[in-house]
Every structure is written in C-alpha cells, then in structure tokens.
C-alpha positions in Angstrom: -70.7 -16.1 5.5 -68.2 -14.8 2.3 -67.2 -11.5 5.0 -66.2 -14.0 8.1 -64.3 -16.5 5.5 -62.7 -13.1 4.0 -61.9 -11.6 8.1 -60.7 -15.4 10.0 -58.2 -15.2 6.2 -56.9 -11.1 6.8 -57.0 -11.7 10.9 -55.1 -15.1 10.6 -52.5 -13.1 7.3 -52.1 -10.5 9.9 -51.3 -12.0 12.7 -48.3 -13.9 10.6 -46.8 -10.5 9.5 -46.9 -9.0 12.5 -44.0 -8.7 14.8 -45.1 -6.9 18.0 -46.6 -9.3 20.3 -49.9 -8.2 21.2 -51.0 -7.2 17.9 -50.3 -10.9 17.1 -52.1 -12.1 19.6 -54.9 -9.6 19.3 -55.3 -10.9 15.8 -55.3 -14.3 16.6 -58.3 -13.8 18.8 -60.0 -12.2 16.4 -59.6 -14.8 13.9 -60.8 -17.4 16.2 -64.2 -15.1 16.9 -64.7 -14.7 12.7 -64.5 -18.7 12.9 -67.2 -19.1 15.6 -69.7 -17.0 14.1 -69.3 -18.6 11.0 -69.5 -22.2 12.8 -72.9 -20.8 14.8 -74.3 -19.5 11.1 -73.7 -22.3 8.9 -75.3 -25.0 11.8 -78.3 -22.0 11.7 -78.2 -22.7 8.3 -77.9 -26.1 7.8 -80.8 -26.4 11.0 -83.6 -24.2 9.0 -82.5 -26.2 5.3 -83.1 -29.3 6.9 -86.0 -27.7 8.8 -87.5 -27.3 5.2 
C-alpha cells in the first residue's frame, strides 16, 4: 500500500510539473488509478482483519 501511496503522489506531482496537456491528463489518470487500487486494497484488508 505504501508503494501505491507513493505512486499516487508521484503522478500527482508530475501532472503539476508538466506543461504538456496530454502528459498532464495521463499523469492525472495514473494518479486516479493508483488511488482506486489503494482504496480497494484498504477495503480488502479491513474485511480480512474483521473476519479474524
């Protein structure tokens, strides 16, 4: 999960630094995907820990 958080931060920062609109959009999309994966992993971990 720490890697996903780092990926989200990296892609967000890269989107802010680029002046190329296509790259900006791509980095934002990657940041959003990293955030979704992180959310799913957290929900899974919560579900598993509540079952034990």
